[in-house]
LUMNURO-789865 format. One line per 10 residues: number of its first residue (from 0); for each residue x, y, z of C-alpha. Coordinates in nm, 2 decimals, m for minus. Layout:
<atoms>
NUM	X,Y,Z  ...
</atoms>
This chain:
<atoms>
0	m15.73,m5.28,m5.82  m16.02,m5.09,m5.69  m16.37,m5.22,m5.73  m16.51,m4.97,m5.98  m16.86,m5.11,m5.92  m16.86,m5.05,m5.55  m17.05,m4.77,m5.38  m16.74,m4.65,m5.21  m16.56,m4.61,m5.55  m16.86,m4.43,m5.69
10	m16.89,m4.20,m5.39  m16.52,m4.12,m5.39  m16.52,m4.05,m5.77  m16.82,m3.82,m5.74  m16.66,m3.64,m5.44  m16.34,m3.59,m5.64  m16.53,m3.45,m5.94  m16.73,m3.21,m5.71  m16.42,m3.09,m5.53  m16.24,m3.04,m5.86
20	m16.52,m2.84,m6.01  m16.55,m2.63,m5.70  m16.18,m2.55,m5.70  m16.20,m2.46,m6.07  m16.51,m2.24,m6.02  m16.35,m2.07,m5.72  m16.04,m1.99,m5.92  m16.25,m1.86,m6.21  m16.45,m1.65,m5.97  m16.14,m1.49,m5.83
30	m16.01,m1.42,m6.18  m16.33,m1.25,m6.28  m16.34,m1.05,m5.96  m15.98,m0.93,m6.01  m16.05,m0.85,m6.38  m16.36,m0.66,m6.27  m16.16,m0.46,m6.01  m15.90,m0.37,m6.27  m16.17,m0.25,m6.51  m16.32,m0.03,m6.24
40	m15.98,0.12,m6.16  m15.92,0.18,m6.53  m16.26,0.35,m6.57  m16.17,0.58,m6.28  m15.84,0.67,m6.43  m16.01,0.73,m6.76  m16.27,0.96,m6.60  m16.01,1.15,m6.41  m15.80,1.22,m6.72  m16.10,1.30,m6.93
50	m16.20,1.58,m6.69  m15.90,1.77,m6.83  m15.85,1.60,m7.17  m16.16,1.52,m7.37  m15.95,1.34,m7.63  m15.84,1.07,m7.39  m15.92,0.71,m7.46  m15.90,0.39,m7.27  m15.60,0.30,m7.47  m15.41,0.61,m7.35
60	m15.57,0.66,m7.01  m15.33,0.43,m6.81  m15.02,0.59,m6.96  m15.15,0.95,m6.92  m15.26,0.88,m6.56  m14.92,0.74,m6.47  m14.73,1.02,m6.63  m14.94,1.32,m6.52  m15.12,1.23,m6.19  m15.00,1.24,m5.83
70	m15.27,1.13,m5.58  m15.33,1.28,m5.24  m15.57,1.24,m4.95  m15.69,1.56,m4.78  m15.88,1.61,m4.45  m16.09,1.87,m4.29  m15.79,2.03,m4.12  m15.65,2.13,m4.45  m15.38,1.87,m4.44  m15.28,1.68,m4.76
80	m15.08,1.36,m4.78  m14.93,1.20,m5.09  m15.05,0.84,m5.12  m15.02,0.54,m5.35  m15.25,0.54,m5.65  m15.48,0.26,m5.52  m15.51,0.43,m5.18  m15.69,0.72,m5.35  m15.87,0.52,m5.62  m16.01,0.27,m5.36
90	m16.18,0.55,m5.16  m16.56,0.52,m5.18  m16.67,0.89,m5.19  m17.03,0.80,m5.11  m16.92,0.65,m4.78  m16.68,0.93,m4.70  m16.95,1.19,m4.74  m17.16,1.01,m4.49  m16.90,1.04,m4.22  m16.87,1.35,m3.99
100	m16.66,1.61,m4.17  m16.37,1.58,m3.93  m16.34,1.21,m4.01  m16.33,1.22,m4.39  m16.04,1.14,m4.61  m16.10,1.28,m4.96  m15.90,1.19,m5.27  m15.74,1.47,m5.47  m15.54,1.42,m5.79  m15.27,1.67,m5.89
110	m15.24,1.68,m6.27  m14.92,1.82,m6.41  m14.86,1.83,m6.79  m14.65,2.06,m7.00  m14.58,2.28,m6.70  m14.95,2.34,m6.63  m15.10,2.23,m6.29  m15.46,2.14,m6.22  m15.62,1.98,m5.92  m15.89,1.72,m5.98
120	m16.15,1.62,m5.72  m16.42,1.36,m5.74  m16.79,1.44,m5.71  m17.09,1.24,m5.58  m17.45,1.33,m5.54  m17.82,1.26,m5.63  m17.99,1.33,m5.96  m18.36,1.28,m6.05  m18.36,0.90,m6.05  m18.03,0.78,m5.91
130	m17.67,0.87,m5.82  m17.47,1.12,m6.02  m17.10,1.19,m6.00  m16.79,1.29,m6.19  m16.47,1.49,m6.15  m16.41,1.87,m6.13  m16.07,2.02,m6.22  m15.96,2.35,m6.08  m15.66,2.57,m6.16  m15.39,2.65,m5.90
140	m15.59,2.96,m5.78  m15.83,2.70,m5.64  m16.11,2.90,m5.78  m16.12,2.88,m6.16  m16.26,2.56,m6.31  m16.03,2.40,m6.56  m16.25,2.11,m6.67  m16.54,1.89,m6.57  m16.67,1.54,m6.63  m17.01,1.43,m6.51
150	m17.16,1.08,m6.49  m17.50,0.94,m6.40  m17.67,0.61,m6.34  m18.02,0.67,m6.47  m18.10,1.02,m6.58  m18.36,1.06,m6.86  m18.21,1.04,m7.21  m18.23,1.37,m7.39  m18.30,1.55,m7.06  m18.09,1.50,m6.75
160	m17.86,1.26,m6.93  m17.73,1.56,m7.12  m17.52,1.62,m6.81  m17.26,1.38,m6.95  m17.24,1.55,m7.29  m16.94,1.77,m7.38  m17.15,2.08,m7.45  m17.27,2.08,m7.09  m16.94,1.99,m6.93  m16.76,2.26,m7.13
170	m16.99,2.52,m6.98  m16.80,2.50,m6.65  m16.46,2.58,m6.79  m16.33,2.92,m6.66  m16.63,2.95,m6.42  m16.55,3.05,m6.06  m16.63,2.87,m5.74  m16.55,3.16,m5.51  m16.64,3.52,m5.47  m16.47,3.75,m5.23
180	m16.29,3.45,m5.08  m16.63,3.28,m5.01  m16.77,2.97,m5.18  m17.07,3.05,m5.40  m17.07,2.75,m5.63  m17.22,2.72,m5.97  m17.59,2.78,m6.06  m17.73,2.56,m6.34  m17.98,2.77,m6.52  m18.30,2.64,m6.69
190	m18.23,2.55,m7.05  m17.98,2.66,m7.31  m17.91,3.01,m7.44  m17.83,3.18,m7.11  m17.46,3.15,m7.07  m17.35,3.40,m7.33  m17.51,3.68,m7.12  m17.48,3.53,m6.78  m17.25,3.65,m6.50  m16.99,3.42,m6.34
200	m17.11,3.13,m6.13  m17.39,3.04,m6.38  m17.40,2.80,m6.67  m17.65,2.69,m6.93  m17.88,2.41,m6.81  m18.06,2.12,m6.97  m18.41,2.18,m7.10  m18.66,1.99,m6.89  m18.41,1.87,m6.64  m18.44,2.11,m6.35
210	m18.41,1.85,m6.08  m18.09,1.71,m6.23  m17.95,2.06,m6.26  m18.03,2.12,m5.89  m17.86,1.79,m5.81  m17.54,1.90,m5.99  m17.54,2.23,m5.80  m17.58,2.06,m5.47  m17.32,1.79,m5.55  m17.06,2.05,m5.64
220	m17.13,2.25,m5.33  m17.12,1.95,m5.09  m16.81,1.80,m5.25  m16.60,2.11,m5.31  m16.66,2.24,m4.96  m16.47,1.94,m4.82  m16.16,2.06,m4.99  m16.18,2.43,m4.90  m15.95,2.40,m4.59  m15.69,2.23,m4.80
230	m15.72,2.49,m5.08  m15.69,2.77,m4.83  m15.37,2.62,m4.68  m15.22,2.60,m5.03  m15.28,2.96,m5.13
</atoms>
C-alpha cells in the first residue's frame, strides 16, 4: 500500500495528472487543427465552384467539386500536369507569385458539367487595406471570362467591399482578356453606369473605391499572365 501522505506519492500523482492533461490537450489541439484544415479546404472548394455557379452552397460544394472538377498544376513552360485534389488546393498562391516565373507551379481547375468546359484559376493581389483574391473562370477559347468570384480581407464596407457582391462579379462575364492574341486584361472603371456603353475589356467599378479597382486590375494581370503559356499550348 503506497503512503498517500508521502511527498513522493504527491509528486507522482501530480506528475501523472499533468502528463494526462498535456496528452489530452495535445490530442484536442490536433483535432482542432485537422478540423480547421478541412474547413479551409471546403471553403476553397466552395469558392472555386461559386465562380461558375452562384447558387452553390457549402452543403453542395463538396459533391459538386468532386463531380465536376479536375485539378492541374501548370508551369511557365506551358506544361500542365493532372494532380490529386490536395496537391492543388494546398498551393499557397501568395508564395508561388513571389518565386521567379520559371519556378512557379500554379493550380488550375478544369470544370466540366453538362458538356460545358471552363478553366478556373486562382487570384491573389493587394487591395486598399489588405489582401484580395478570388477565382476567375475562362471558356475553352482561353479568352472569354465565364465567371468570377472575388474575396477580400479588409476593404471598406459599401466601397471596396462591393468587389465580393454579385453585381460586380457578374460584370466580368463574357468580357475578354486578350485582343489580337495579346493580353490586355480588364479595366475597372470609376463607378457604376459605364458598362452598358463600354467597349470590351472594361467593367463598371465601385464608387469611391478606385484603389481597390486598380488592385483588381493588377491582380488579374499578374495572375492570368502566369497561365498564358499553358493557354497558348492548348489552343
